[in-house]
C-alpha positions in Angstrom: -30.7 28.3 29.5 -29.4 29.5 25.8 -31.2 27.9 23.0 -30.6 28.7 19.5 -27.2 29.9 17.9 -24.3 31.0 19.7 -22.5 33.6 19.0 -19.2 32.5 21.0 -17.2 34.7 23.0 -13.4 35.8 22.7 -12.8 33.2 25.2 -14.2 30.5 23.3 -11.5 30.5 20.5 -9.0 31.8 22.5 -9.8 28.2 24.5 -9.9 26.4 21.5 -6.2 27.5 20.2 -4.8 26.5 23.7 -6.6 23.2 22.9 -5.3 22.6 19.5 -1.7 22.7 21.2 -2.7 20.2 23.4 -3.8 17.7 20.1 -0.5 18.4 18.5 1.1 17.2 21.5 2.8 20.8 22.3 6.4 20.0 20.5 8.3 23.3 19.3 7.1 22.9 15.7 3.3 22.8 17.1 3.5 26.2 19.5 4.3 27.8 16.0 0.8 27.2 15.0 -0.6 28.5 17.9 1.3 31.7 17.5 0.6 31.3 13.4 -3.1 31.4 14.5 -2.9 34.3 16.6 -0.8 36.5 14.0 -3.5 35.7 11.7 -6.2 36.9 14.2 -4.3 40.0 15.0 -3.5 41.1 11.2 -7.3 41.1 10.7 -7.3 43.3 13.6 -4.8 45.5 12.3 -8.0 46.4 9.5 -10.6 47.2 12.7 -8.8 49.7 14.4 -6.3 48.0 16.4 -8.2 47.6 19.6 -6.3 44.2 20.5 -3.6 42.3 22.3 -2.8 39.5 23.9 0.0 38.9 26.8 1.7 35.5 27.5 2.5 35.7 31.3 4.1 33.0 34.0 2.9 32.0 36.6 3.8 34.6 38.9 2.0 37.2 37.0 4.5 38.7 35.2 5.2 39.3 31.2 6.9 36.7 29.1 5.7 38.4 25.4 3.0 40.5 23.9 1.2 40.7 20.6 -0.2 43.9 19.3 -0.9 45.9 16.1 -1.0 48.9 18.0 1.2 51.2 15.9 2.3 53.3 19.1 4.6 52.7 22.1 7.3 50.7 23.3 5.6 47.1 24.5 8.8 45.3 24.5 9.8 47.3 27.4 6.9 45.7 29.4 7.9 42.1 29.0 9.2 40.9 32.6 6.9 43.3 34.5 3.8 42.3 36.1 0.8 42.2 33.9 -1.2 44.2 37.3 1.5 47.1 36.5 -0.5 48.0 32.9 -3.8 48.3 34.6 -5.3 51.5 37.1 -4.6 51.3 40.9 -7.5 50.4 42.1 -7.6 47.2 39.9 -4.3 46.0 40.6 -4.9 43.6 43.3 -7.9 42.4 41.4 -5.8 41.5 38.3 -3.1 39.6 40.5 -5.9 37.5 42.6 -7.5 36.5 39.0 -4.0 35.1 38.2 -3.7 33.5 41.0 -7.4 32.0 40.9 -6.6 31.2 36.9 -3.6 29.2 38.2 -5.2 27.1 40.9 -8.3 26.1 39.4 -7.4 26.3 35.9 -10.4 28.0 34.7 -10.5 31.2 32.1 -11.6 34.1 34.2 -13.2 37.2 33.0 -13.5 40.7 33.9 -13.9 44.4 33.1 -11.5 47.4 34.2 -10.4 50.6 33.2 -6.1 51.0 31.8 -4.9 54.3 33.8 -5.9 56.6 30.4 -9.6 55.9 31.4 -10.3 53.1 28.4 -12.0 50.5 29.4 -11.2 46.6 28.3 -12.3 43.2 28.7 -9.7 41.0 30.1 -9.9 37.1 29.3 -7.1 35.2 30.8 -6.8 31.9 30.1 -4.7 28.7 31.3 -2.3 27.3 29.1 -2.2 23.6 29.4 -0.3 20.9 27.5 -1.6 17.4 28.2 -3.3 18.3 30.6 -0.5 20.3 32.7 -0.2 24.1 33.8 2.4 26.0 31.2 1.4 29.6 32.3 -1.5 32.1 31.3 -2.7 33.7 28.1 -4.4 37.1 28.4 -6.6 38.4 25.5 -7.5 42.6 26.3 -9.9 43.9 23.9 -10.6 47.4 24.2 -14.3 48.3 24.9 -14.7 52.1 24.9 -12.7 55.6 25.7 -14.2 58.2 28.1 -17.9 58.4 27.6 -19.2 54.8 26.5 -22.1 56.2 24.7 -20.3 58.6 22.5 -19.8 58.6 18.8 -15.7 57.2 19.0 -17.3 54.3 21.3 -20.4 53.5 18.6 -17.4 52.8 16.8 -15.4 51.0 19.0 -18.9 48.8 19.5 -18.9 48.2 15.7 -15.2 47.0 15.6 -15.8 44.7 18.5 -18.9 43.3 16.5 -16.3 43.0 13.8 -14.1 41.1 15.7 -16.6 38.3 17.0 -17.3 37.8 13.6 -14.1 37.0 12.7 -13.9 34.6 16.1 -16.9 33.4 14.8 -16.0 32.5 11.3 -13.3 30.7 12.4 -15.1 28.3 14.8 -17.4 27.5 12.0 -14.5 26.7 9.3 -12.4 25.2 11.8 -11.2 21.6 10.7 -12.4 20.2 13.8 -15.7 20.1 15.8 -16.1 22.3 18.6 -19.3 22.5 21.1 -20.7 24.3 24.0 -23.0 22.5 26.5 -24.8 24.1 29.2 -27.2 22.4 31.9 -26.4 19.2 30.0 -27.3 20.5 26.6 -25.8 21.1 23.5 -26.3 25.1 23.1 -23.6 25.6 20.2 -22.1 23.5 17.4 -19.9 24.6 14.5 -20.6 23.6 11.1 -18.0 20.7 11.4 -19.7 18.6 13.9 -23.4 18.6 11.9 -21.5 17.4 8.9 -19.3 14.6 10.5 -22.6 14.0 12.0 -24.7 14.2 8.9 -27.3 16.4 10.7 -28.7 19.4 11.1 -27.7 22.3 13.7 -31.4 22.1 14.9 -31.2 18.7 15.1 -28.7 18.5 17.6 -29.1 22.1 19.7 -31.0 21.2 23.0 -29.8 17.6 23.0 -26.6 15.7 23.3 -24.1 13.3 21.9 -25.6 9.9 23.3 -27.7 8.8 21.2 -25.1 9.1 18.8 -22.5 6.8 20.7 -22.2 3.2 20.4 -24.9 1.9 23.1 -22.1 0.4 25.5 -20.0 3.3 25.7 -22.7 5.9 26.2 -22.2 5.2 30.1 -18.2 6.2 29.6 -19.4 9.6 28.1 -21.9 10.2 30.3 -19.5 9.7 33.3 -16.7 11.5 32.1 -19.1 15.0 31.7 -20.6 13.9 35.0 -17.2 14.5 36.6 -16.3 17.1 34.5 -19.4 19.0 36.0 -18.8 18.0 39.6 -15.0 19.4 39.5 -13.4 15.9 40.1 -11.7 15.9 36.9 -10.4 19.4 35.2 -10.7 18.1 31.8 -11.2 15.0 29.7 -10.2 13.3 26.1 -11.5 10.0 25.3 -12.1 8.4 22.3 -15.4 6.7 21.4 -17.2 4.7 18.3 -20.0 6.5 16.9 -22.9 6.1 14.0 -23.7 9.2 11.9 -27.0 9.7 10.4 -26.3 7.2 7.4 -25.5 4.4 10.0 -21.6 5.0 8.9 -19.2 3.8 11.8 -16.7 6.3 13.1 -14.3 7.0 15.6 -14.3 10.6 17.5 -11.9 11.8 19.8 -14.1 14.1 22.8 -12.3 16.8 24.6 -13.9 19.1 26.7 -13.5 21.5 30.0 -15.1 23.4 32.3 -15.5 27.4 31.7 -18.4 30.2 31.9 -20.4 32.0 29.4 -22.4 35.1 29.8 -22.0 34.1 33.8 -23.3 30.5 33.4 -21.3 27.7 34.0 -21.0 25.6 30.5 -18.8 22.9 29.1 -16.6 23.8 25.8 -15.4 20.9 24.0 -13.6 19.9 20.5 -14.1 16.7 18.7 -11.4 15.2 16.8 -12.1 12.6 13.8 -10.1 9.6 14.4 -11.3 7.2 11.9 -9.0 7.2 9.4 -6.1 7.2 12.2 -8.0 4.2 13.5 -8.4 2.3 10.2 -4.1 2.8 9.9 -3.6 1.4 13.0 -5.9 -1.2 12.0 -3.9 -1.9 8.7 -0.3 -1.3 10.9 -1.9 -4.0 13.5 -2.6 -6.6 10.3 0.6 -6.1 9.3 2.1 -7.3 12.5 -0.2 -9.6 13.9 -1.2 -11.2 10.4 0.9 -13.5 7.8 0.7 -11.5 4.1 -0.2 -14.6 2.2 -2.6 -16.5 4.1 -4.2 -13.2 6.1 -3.6 -16.1 9.0 -2.8 -14.6 12.3 0.8 -14.8 13.2 3.3 -15.7 16.1 3.2 -12.4 17.1 -0.4 -13.1 17.4 0.3 -15.8 19.6 2.2 -13.6 22.1 0.4 -10.6 22.6 -3.2 -11.5 22.0 -3.9 -15.5 22.2 -2.0 -15.8 25.4 -5.2 -13.8 27.2 -7.8 -15.7 25.5 -6.0 -18.9 26.8 -5.8 -17.4 30.3 -9.4 -16.8 29.9 -10.1 -20.6 29.4 -7.5 -21.8 31.7 -9.4 -19.4 34.3 -12.7 -21.2 33.7 -11.0 -24.8 34.2 -11.5 -26.3 30.9 -9.0 -27.9 28.4 -7.3 -26.5 26.1 -6.0 -28.3 22.8 -3.2 -27.3 20.5 -2.1 -29.3 17.7 1.1 -28.4 15.6 0.8 -29.0 11.8 3.3 -29.6 8.9 3.3 -30.0 5.3 5.4 -33.2 4.8 8.3 -32.6 2.2 7.0 -28.8 1.3 10.1 -27.6 0.2 10.5 -30.3 -2.7 6.6 -29.0 -3.4 8.9 -25.5 -4.1 11.9 -26.5 -5.6 10.3 -28.8 -7.9 7.3 -26.3 -9.3 8.5 -23.2 -8.1 7.5 -21.1 -5.0 4.0 -19.4 -6.7 2.9 -22.8 -7.1 3.9 -23.7 -3.1 2.0 -20.2 -2.5 -1.0 -22.1 -3.6 -0.7 -25.0 -1.4 -0.1 -23.1 1.4 -3.5 -21.4 0.5 -5.2 -24.3 0.1 -4.0 -25.5 3.0 -5.0 -22.4 5.1 -8.8 -23.3 3.6 -9.0 -27.0 3.9 -7.4 -25.9 8.1 -10.3 -23.2 8.2 -13.2 -25.5 6.5 -11.7 -28.2 8.8 -12.1 -26.5 12.6 -14.8 -24.1 11.0 -15.8 -21.6 14.7 -14.0 -24.3 16.5 -11.0 -22.6 17.0 -8.0 -20.4 15.6 -5.4 -21.5 12.7 -2.9 -20.1 12.8 0.6 -19.7 10.4 4.0 -20.6 12.7 6.4 -20.7 10.1 7.0 -21.6 5.8 4.9 -24.8 6.2 3.4 -25.2 9.6 0.4 -24.2 11.6 -1.1 -24.2 14.5 -4.3 -24.8 15.1 -5.7 -23.4 18.5 -9.0 -25.4 20.1 -10.1 -24.4 23.3 -12.6 -26.7 25.0 -11.6 -29.5 22.6 -11.1 -33.3 24.8 -9.0 -35.7 24.2 -11.1 -37.9 21.7 -12.2 -35.1 19.9 -8.7 -34.0 19.0 -8.2 -37.6 17.8 -10.9 -37.5 15.9 -10.3 -34.0 14.1 -6.6 -35.2 13.4 -7.9 -38.9 11.8 -10.0 -35.9 9.6 -7.0 -33.7 8.8 -5.1 -36.6 7.5 -7.7 -37.9 5.4 -8.7 -34.9 4.3 -4.8 -33.7 2.8 -4.3 -37.5 0.9 -7.1 -35.7 -1.5 -4.8 -34.5 -4.8 -4.5 -30.6 -5.3 -5.0 -29.6 -9.0 -2.7 -26.4 -9.4 -2.8 -24.9 -12.7 -0.9 -27.6 -15.1 0.4 -30.0 -11.8 -1.5 -32.5 -10.0 0.3 -32.2 -6.0 -0.4 -34.9 -3.5 0.4 -34.0 0.0 0.6 -35.5 3.2 1.1 -33.7 6.4 2.1 -34.7 10.2 0.7 -33.1 13.5 1.8 -33.1 16.9 -1.3 -32.8 20.0 -1.1 -31.3 23.3 -3.9 -31.1 25.5 -3.7 -28.5 28.3 -5.1 -30.1 31.1 -2.5 -29.9 34.4 -2.2 -25.9 33.9 0.9 -25.7 31.1 1.4 -22.3 29.6 0.3 -21.5 26.2 4.3 -21.3 25.9 4.3 -25.4 27.5 1.4 -26.6 25.4 3.3 -24.8 22.0 6.8 -26.7 23.2 4.6 -29.8 24.1 2.8 -29.7 20.8 6.3 -29.1 18.6 7.4 -32.0 20.3 5.0 -34.5 19.5 5.0 -32.9 15.8 9.2 -33.8 15.8 8.2 -37.4 17.0 5.3 -37.9 14.2 7.8 -36.6 11.5 10.6 -38.9 12.7 8.4 -42.1 13.1 7.1 -42.0 9.4 5.5 -39.1 8.7 2.1 -39.0 7.4 0.6 -39.0 11.2 -0.7 -37.7 14.3 1.3 -38.1 17.9 -0.5 -36.9 21.2 2.4 -35.4 23.6 2.9 -37.3 26.3 5.8 -37.2 29.7 8.0 -39.6 27.6 8.4 -37.5 25.1 10.4 -35.2 27.7 12.4 -37.9 28.3 13.5 -38.7 25.0 13.8 -34.6 24.6 16.6 -34.7 27.4 18.1 -37.9 25.9 18.3 -36.4 22.3 20.2 -32.8 23.7 22.4 -35.1 25.7 22.7 -37.2 22.2 23.7 -33.5 20.3 25.7 -32.4 23.1 27.7 -35.8 23.2 27.9 -36.1 19.5 29.9 -32.8 19.2 32.2 -33.6 21.8 32.7 -36.9 20.3 33.5 -35.7 17.0 35.9 -32.7 18.0 37.8 -35.6 20.2 37.8 -38.3 17.4 35.5 -40.9 19.5 33.6 -41.6 16.5 34.9 -44.9 14.2 34.3 -46.6 11.0 32.9 -50.1 10.9 33.2 -51.7 7.7 30.0 -54.4 5.9 31.8 -56.3 2.9 29.4 -57.4 -0.3 29.5 -60.2 -1.8 29.1 -60.9 -5.4 26.0 -63.7 -5.9 28.3 -65.0 -9.1 31.6 -64.8 -8.5 31.4 -65.4 -4.6 34.1 -62.7 -4.7 33.8 -59.4 -2.0 33.3 -56.7 -4.8 33.5 -53.7 -2.1 32.9 -52.7 1.7 30.4 -50.0 3.1 32.3 -47.6 5.3 29.8 -47.5 8.3 30.1 -44.5 11.5 29.8 -46.1 14.9 29.8 -44.2 17.9 30.8 -45.7 21.4 30.5 -43.0 24.0 32.1 -43.0 27.7 29.5 -41.7 29.0 26.5 -43.1 26.9 28.0 -46.2 26.0 27.3 -47.5 22.3 25.0 -45.0 20.4 22.9 -46.6 17.5 23.7 -44.9 14.0 19.8 -45.1 13.6 19.8 -42.3 16.6 22.3 -40.3 15.8 22.8 -39.8 12.5 19.2 -37.8 12.6 20.8 -35.9 15.4 23.6 -35.0 13.4 21.8 -34.1 10.0 19.5 -31.9 12.3 22.3 -30.0 13.5 24.5 -29.8 10.5 27.2 -32.1 12.0 26.5 -34.4 9.3 28.8 -32.5 6.8 32.5 -32.4 8.9 31.4 -35.5 10.0 30.2 -36.9 6.4 33.7 -35.4 5.3 35.5 -37.5 8.0 33.8 -41.1 7.0 34.7 -40.0 3.2 38.4 -39.1 4.1 39.1 -42.1 6.5 37.4 -44.8 4.4 39.0 -43.6 1.4 42.7 -43.2 3.2 42.0 -46.8 4.8 40.9 -48.5 1.4 44.0 -47.1 0.0 46.4 -48.8 2.5 44.6 -52.1 2.6 45.7 -51.9 -1.5 49.1 -51.2 -0.3 49.0 -54.4 2.3 48.4 -56.4 -0.9 44.4 -57.3 -0.5 42.9 -57.2 -3.7 41.0 -53.9 -4.9 37.6 -53.4 -4.0 35.3 -50.5 -4.0 34.6 -48.6 -0.5 31.0 -47.6 -0.7 30.4 -44.5 1.5 27.1 -42.7 2.1 26.3 -39.2 1.1 23.7 -37.5 3.2 21.6 -34.6 1.5 23.1 -31.8 2.7 26.5 -33.0 1.8 25.4 -33.5 -1.8 23.6 -30.0 -1.7 27.0 -28.4 -0.8 28.4 -26.1 -3.5 31.4 -27.7 -3.3 30.8 -31.3 -3.2 32.0 -32.6 -6.6 35.7 -30.7 -5.8 35.6 -31.7 -2.3 35.6 -35.5 -3.7 38.2 -34.9 -6.2 40.4 -33.3 -3.3 39.7 -36.2 -1.2 40.9 -38.9 -3.9 43.5 -36.9 -4.6 45.1 -36.0 -1.0 44.3 -40.4 -0.3 46.3 -41.2 -3.7 43.3 -43.5 -4.3 42.0 -44.1 -7.7 38.6 -43.1 -8.1 36.9 -46.0 -9.6 37.1 -47.5 -5.8 34.8 -45.2 -4.3 30.9 -45.6 -4.4 28.8 -43.0 -3.4 25.4 -44.1 -2.1 22.6 -41.9 -2.1 18.7 -41.9 -1.1 15.5 -41.5 -3.6 15.0 -38.2 -1.4 18.7 -36.6 -2.2 18.4 -37.7 -6.0 14.9 -36.1 -6.7 15.0 -33.2 -4.4 16.4 -31.6 -7.1 16.5 -33.6 -10.1 18.0 -31.4 -12.3 20.9 -30.3 -10.1 21.4 -33.9 -8.8 21.5 -35.7 -12.6 24.6 -32.3 -13.4 26.6 -33.3 -10.4 25.9 -37.1 -10.4 27.6 -36.9 -14.0 30.4 -34.7 -13.2 30.8 -37.4 -10.6 30.6 -40.6 -13.3 33.4 -38.4 -15.1 35.7 -39.6 -12.7 34.8 -42.9 -12.8 33.4 -42.9 -9.6 30.1 -45.2 -9.6 27.0 -44.5 -7.8 24.5 -46.3 -5.8 20.9 -45.4 -5.2 20.5 -46.5 -1.7 17.2 -47.8 0.1 14.9 -48.3 -3.1 11.6 -48.9 -2.3 11.3 -46.3 1.1 10.8 -43.3 -0.8 9.3 -41.8 -3.5 10.1 -44.9 -6.4 9.3 -43.0 -9.4 10.8 -45.2 -12.0 10.4 -42.0 -14.6 13.2 -39.9 -12.8 15.3 -43.0 -11.9 15.8 -43.8 -15.3 17.4 -40.4 -15.9 19.8 -40.6 -13.0 23.2 -41.5 -14.2 23.6 -44.4 -11.4 25.5 -47.6 -11.2 23.9 -49.7 -8.5 20.0 -49.9 -6.9 19.9 -51.2 -3.7 16.6 -52.7 -2.3 15.6 -52.0 1.2 15.7 -54.3 4.1 12.3 -54.2 4.7 11.5 -56.0 1.3 14.3 -58.8 1.8 12.7 -59.4 5.4 9.2 -60.3 3.4 10.7 -62.0 0.8 9.5 -65.5 2.3 6.5 -64.9 4.0 5.0 -62.0 1.1 4.3 -63.4 -2.2 3.9 -59.5 -3.0 6.8 -58.5 -1.6 8.7 -61.3 -3.3 6.7 -60.0 -6.7 8.1 -56.8 -6.0 11.8 -57.6 -5.7 11.5 -59.6 -8.7 10.2 -57.0 -10.7 12.8 -54.2 -9.5 15.7 -56.8 -10.4 14.4 -57.5 -14.1 13.6 -53.5 -14.8 16.9 -52.4 -13.0 18.7 -55.0 -15.5 17.1 -53.4 -18.6 18.2 -50.0 -17.3 21.4 -51.1 -17.1 21.7 -51.2 -13.5 23.3 -53.8 -11.1 20.7 -54.8 -7.9 22.2 -54.9 -4.4 20.0 -56.4 -1.6 20.5 -55.5 1.9 19.8 -56.7 5.0 20.2 -60.7 4.1 20.0 -62.9 7.3 18.6 -66.2 6.0 20.3 -68.9 3.9 16.8 -68.9 2.0 16.8 -65.6 1.1 20.5 -65.8 -0.4 18.7 -68.8 -2.5 15.9 -66.9 -3.6 17.9 -63.8 -4.5 20.1 -65.9 -6.5 17.2 -67.1 -8.4 16.1 -63.4 -9.4 19.4 -62.8 -10.7 20.0 -60.5 -7.9 23.5 -59.6 -8.6 25.0 -58.4 -4.4 24.2 -59.3 -1.4 24.6 -57.6 1.9 23.8 -58.9 5.5 24.4 -60.2 8.6 23.7 -63.4 6.6 27.6 -62.9 4.9 29.3 -60.8 7.5 28.3 -57.9 10.4 29.9 -54.5 10.2 33.2 -54.9 11.7 36.1 -53.0 12.9 39.1 -51.6 10.4 41.3 -54.6 12.2 38.2 -57.4 12.3 37.7 -56.4 8.9 41.5 -57.0 7.7 41.4 -60.4 10.0 37.6 -61.5 8.2 39.6 -60.2 4.9 43.2 -63.1 5.5 40.8 -65.8 7.3 38.0 -66.1 5.0 39.7 -64.9 1.4 40.3 -69.0 0.4 36.5 -70.0 1.8 34.8 -67.3 0.0 36.7 -69.0 -3.3 35.0 -71.9 -2.8 31.7 -71.1 -0.8 
């Protein structure tokens, strides 16, 4: 065994050049890099007696090119000829066999022969391997002497060769990658790069191996790779390992190695590349691809490419998995009211609260703008319920952000995997549960049940049928009158969309209006209701009925359209209806969604003498601070308060306060959902202005409403 610093033979640096081609994936550009390396060596050799040339052969042994510093002879004539034609006749067969051996074994081969002029040459033949595939043979030829090897000329040659070997050694030592040699399972040579990257001296390494630097759980893999190489089961290997240098710093190195012989002894020649920066770059790219940039939480790409594997592992262990779909209620209102920078802070606080709540139990994932997924393996139904309740309570606590106190509420959909559902199905089920939690009042959690699938199918069917109904004019407008409690006159009627489907039958507005909102159909449907109601009102006026207002509900999506006000003007003009006979009903949520924009639009409408009602008062934000600034004419008390006016004194006092305050602000008050005479009497005592409800009249088709006007006109005056 050789121990101590090895002065590597010529074939070592040539092998290094070949590996360099392999590492750079050997596109044409990188092959030029190899030629440049050869040129540098050649230029150096020009200074030391020009005793060196390199030939490139194909697998048949024919010369493809020659690179030489010789000043005499036309070497271009040799291209295309067998390399064996250069040597003395007694060596031709030996050379051909050597070429065949290099091609067959993919190993280097070294021998000494005479050329026809009796000069003695050392020949090194190496396979050119690119990504493990054979691409030809490099032949390095170095002159060892001419005639008597003991002559003075021979001494000059030996001195020149010594300089050549020194040049190669210098190149190895200053290389930008590690080079090492192993014999009998121990390092016998390492260049300076290897000692620097490991933070040790050459003496620390020689006579040992790399295993002590390799991460413990990867040592066996490296040992097996070297063993397979030595046994000839693989021609070379290329593997990446994690190491710790002498200071404890973690680095990632790529080891490459192949078998060879040095001084007649079997050896392993290898190189090492530092992949640490590449690893860091890859980690940064993965962080961008699989994590949300704001919250640093995993994103939906992470779910698809990483979480699915974890889910399968838990599923194979027959354990249940809980998944929660978490949503901040009305988050867009926070963004629009306080700005996106405040919205971002709310998301960061939400992230922190969620991570604190689940701790090490699971994973928090950002699914969208204000939606999060909580992946909770091995969580039972009862544990999930307790956690959901804890989250609802936690998120009722106000947030102090900058100068704002922000109160949030959340909705949660929960699905528990119990029957072998896939991760995709679990996410879909939790999302469906979230949808129902939001639809049935928000600020609550719902567990997914199989009934949700039936409801979802019903919703899908409704959506498809609603589109058909609108396109085929199957929708109809019903009208419900409003009664002035003092004049006993009909002051107006509310236009209400009704749908009687030939397949589904009568569909409640409570069922199809939310679907129209979600799908965006509410915009064209709302426009159609406006046009139809205004046209019908004008028609009744032309028939001689007393002029009255028609009240039309406006959806949030309609109101936010840029052309909303011009559209109203256009419809009134086309229907030739005076604007004073149109009343638009908006909800608190619409008015407060963007308070400044709402006020501007309402003021524009008021300029045309269009009256405005604030509908369903008491069910939304009920912020009197904002409502007093709205240019409205009517405030409609929601039916939920009216229903409790007799049995609940709190509801009665709330209604009394609303009526008093509205009158102070100059608004008229309309009570919705009046169904009993006693309700009517109490409202009249409270000085309510108008009522609307089944006690007086139900919603009617246009023909029924016209008949109602005819039959009850005199009766209304004597009520």
